[in-house]
N, CA, C and O of each residue as an XYZ file, in Angstrom:
232
protein
N      20.395    -99.267     22.415
C      21.153    -99.513     21.216
C      20.360    -98.964     20.021
O      19.158    -99.203     19.907
N      21.029    -98.242     19.151
C      20.395    -97.682     17.959
C      20.871    -98.440     16.730
O      22.070    -98.601     16.502
N      19.925    -98.894     15.961
C      20.247    -99.587     14.727
C      20.088    -98.628     13.556
O      19.392    -97.617     13.658
N      20.726    -98.947     12.464
C      20.677    -98.080     11.281
C      19.240    -97.826     10.834
O      18.911    -96.699     10.466
N      18.380    -98.835     10.856
C      16.995    -98.662     10.394
C      16.209    -97.735     11.314
O      15.177    -97.200     10.910
N      16.682    -97.536     12.545
C      16.014    -96.608     13.459
C      16.172    -95.158     13.012
O      15.398    -94.294     13.424
N      17.160    -94.890     12.181
C      17.430    -93.530     11.715
C      16.543    -93.142     10.535
O      16.366    -91.956     10.256
N      15.992    -94.121      9.850
C      15.210    -93.839      8.651
C      13.970    -92.996      8.909
O      13.744    -92.032      8.178
N      13.158    -93.308      9.909
C      11.977    -92.456     10.138
C      12.366    -91.006     10.439
O      11.715    -90.079      9.957
N      13.409    -90.809     11.221
C      13.867    -89.460     11.541
C      14.298    -88.727     10.265
O      13.952    -87.561     10.073
N      15.041    -89.399      9.408
C      15.517    -88.775      8.174
C      14.349    -88.394      7.261
O      14.355    -87.320      6.659
N      13.359    -89.265      7.161
C      12.182    -88.981      6.327
C      11.417    -87.791      6.891
O      11.007    -86.903      6.143
N      11.223    -87.771      8.202
C      10.492    -86.661      8.824
C      11.268    -85.348      8.709
O      10.666    -84.292      8.520
N      12.589    -85.404      8.820
C      13.393    -84.196      8.663
C      13.278    -83.654      7.244
O      13.145    -82.446      7.046
N      13.328    -84.546      6.258
C      13.188    -84.117      4.867
C      11.808    -83.520      4.620
O      11.678    -82.516      3.920
N      10.790    -84.131      5.188
C       9.428    -83.622      5.042
C       9.309    -82.238      5.668
O       8.705    -81.341      5.080
N       9.876    -82.059      6.850
C       9.815    -80.765      7.530
C      10.488    -79.676      6.700
O       9.972    -78.563      6.601
N      11.627    -79.989      6.110
C      12.347    -79.017      5.274
C      11.508    -78.653      4.050
O      11.397    -77.479      3.696
N      10.922    -79.654      3.412
C      10.088    -79.401      2.229
C       8.867    -78.566      2.594
O       8.506    -77.641      1.867
N       8.237    -78.887      3.704
C       7.049    -78.143      4.122
C       7.390    -76.706      4.498
O       6.629    -75.787      4.194
N       8.518    -76.509      5.152
C       8.944    -75.153      5.513
C       9.184    -74.323      4.255
O       8.749    -73.174      4.174
N       9.870    -74.898      3.282
C      10.147    -74.195      2.032
C       8.852    -73.832      1.304
O       8.702    -72.719      0.799
N       7.935    -74.773      1.259
C       6.641    -74.545      0.612
C       5.871    -73.438      1.327
O       5.318    -72.544      0.686
N       5.838    -73.504      2.657
C       5.109    -72.498      3.439
C       5.674    -71.107      3.208
O       4.923    -70.143      3.062
N       6.991    -71.001      3.175
C       7.625    -69.699      2.959
C       7.306    -69.148      1.574
O       7.033    -67.958      1.419
N       7.342    -70.011      0.579
C       7.045    -69.574     -0.789
C       5.586    -69.140     -0.908
O       5.291    -68.082     -1.464
N       4.694    -69.945     -0.394
C       3.270    -69.631     -0.504
C       2.895    -68.404      0.321
O       1.992    -67.657     -0.057
N       3.578    -68.192      1.437
C       3.288    -67.025      2.270
C       3.545    -65.728      1.505
O       2.940    -64.699      1.805
N       4.416    -65.774      0.545
C       4.703    -64.602     -0.272
C       3.616    -64.284     -1.291
O       3.667    -63.259     -1.972
N       2.637    -65.171     -1.387
C       1.554    -64.997     -2.367
C       0.194    -65.102     -1.694
O      -0.773    -65.555     -2.306
N       0.121    -64.685     -0.438
C      -1.107    -64.887      0.338
C      -2.303    -64.068     -0.150
O      -3.414    -64.227      0.355
N      -2.079    -63.203     -1.121
C      -3.225    -62.497     -1.687
C      -4.099    -63.461     -2.508
O      -5.257    -63.169     -2.807
N      -3.523    -64.599     -2.858
C      -4.271    -65.666     -3.537
C      -4.754    -66.645     -2.466
O      -3.963    -67.138     -1.661
N      -6.034    -66.915     -2.465
C      -6.624    -67.779     -1.438
C      -5.939    -69.145     -1.380
O      -5.644    -69.641     -0.292
N      -5.684    -69.756     -2.538
C      -5.084    -71.087     -2.528
C      -3.667    -71.057     -1.949
O      -3.237    -72.034     -1.336
N      -2.944    -69.965     -2.132
C      -1.595    -69.846     -1.565
C      -1.656    -69.653     -0.048
O      -0.817    -70.186      0.679
N      -2.636    -68.900      0.427
C      -2.806    -68.704      1.864
C      -3.097    -70.040      2.532
O      -2.522    -70.363      3.571
N      -3.993    -70.814      1.928
C      -4.342    -72.133      2.470
C      -3.121    -73.050      2.439
O      -2.836    -73.744      3.415
N      -2.418    -73.051      1.342
C      -1.227    -73.892      1.204
C      -0.183    -73.522      2.262
O       0.417    -74.409      2.870
N       0.038    -72.237      2.486
C       1.008    -71.794      3.489
C       0.608    -72.296      4.876
O       1.461    -72.755      5.636
N      -0.667    -72.213      5.207
C      -1.147    -72.690      6.510
C      -0.945    -74.189      6.670
O      -0.455    -74.654      7.700
N      -1.324    -74.938      5.646
C      -1.225    -76.399      5.717
C       0.240    -76.836      5.767
O       0.586    -77.747      6.519
N       1.083    -76.211      4.992
C       2.496    -76.575      5.001
C       3.152    -76.220      6.333
O       4.011    -76.962      6.811
N       2.770    -75.117      6.930
C       3.284    -74.761      8.255
C       2.847    -75.789      9.292
O       3.631    -76.190     10.153
N       1.604    -76.205      9.201
C       1.088    -77.226     10.121
C       1.838    -78.543      9.932
O       2.161    -79.225     10.904
N       2.111    -78.893      8.685
C       2.851    -80.119      8.392
C       4.266    -80.039      8.978
O       4.753    -81.007      9.564
N       4.919    -78.893      8.820
C       6.262    -78.724      9.374
C       6.251    -78.913     10.893
O       7.105    -79.611     11.439
N       5.286    -78.294     11.572
C       5.181    -78.433     13.033
C       4.928    -79.887     13.432
O       5.520    -80.388     14.388
N       4.051    -80.554     12.700
C       3.733    -81.945     13.006
C       4.952    -82.839     12.838
O       5.202    -83.716     13.665
N       5.704    -82.622     11.779
C       6.937    -83.396     11.580
C       7.896    -83.167     12.744
O       8.514    -84.112     13.234
N       8.021    -81.933     13.182
C       8.888    -81.618     14.314
C       8.433    -82.322     15.578
O       9.256    -82.830     16.340
N       7.128    -82.354     15.805
C       6.588    -83.029     16.984
C       6.866    -84.532     16.914
O       7.227    -85.152     17.914
N       6.697    -85.105     15.734
C       6.968    -86.537     15.573
C       8.447    -86.840     15.786
O       8.793    -87.848     16.403
N       9.307    -85.988     15.286
C      10.747    -86.175     15.500
C      11.054    -86.127     16.994
O      11.816    -86.952     17.498
N      10.473    -85.179     17.691
C      10.686    -85.062     19.139
C      10.219    -86.325     19.868
O      10.840    -86.751     20.842
N       9.132    -86.914     19.396
C       8.589    -88.099     20.040
C       9.381    -89.367     19.739
O       9.212    -90.381     20.416
N      10.243    -89.315     18.727
C      11.079    -90.479     18.422
C      12.126    -90.710     19.508
O      12.623    -91.820     19.697
N      12.439    -89.637     20.208
C      13.406    -89.744     21.310
C      14.821    -89.478     20.909
O      15.722    -89.538     21.746
């Protein structure tokens, strides 16, 4: 049985993944700047982690 509150973690993680993907794509366009390269890497990692957590929710 799925309760409404069970959907909240998934929704938060989905929103986080979307935000991280957008950030990574934007920063990847400016990788000539060291801070943008680092940001793109970290945001990509965050997006993957959110996806893994969503998968583990079942």
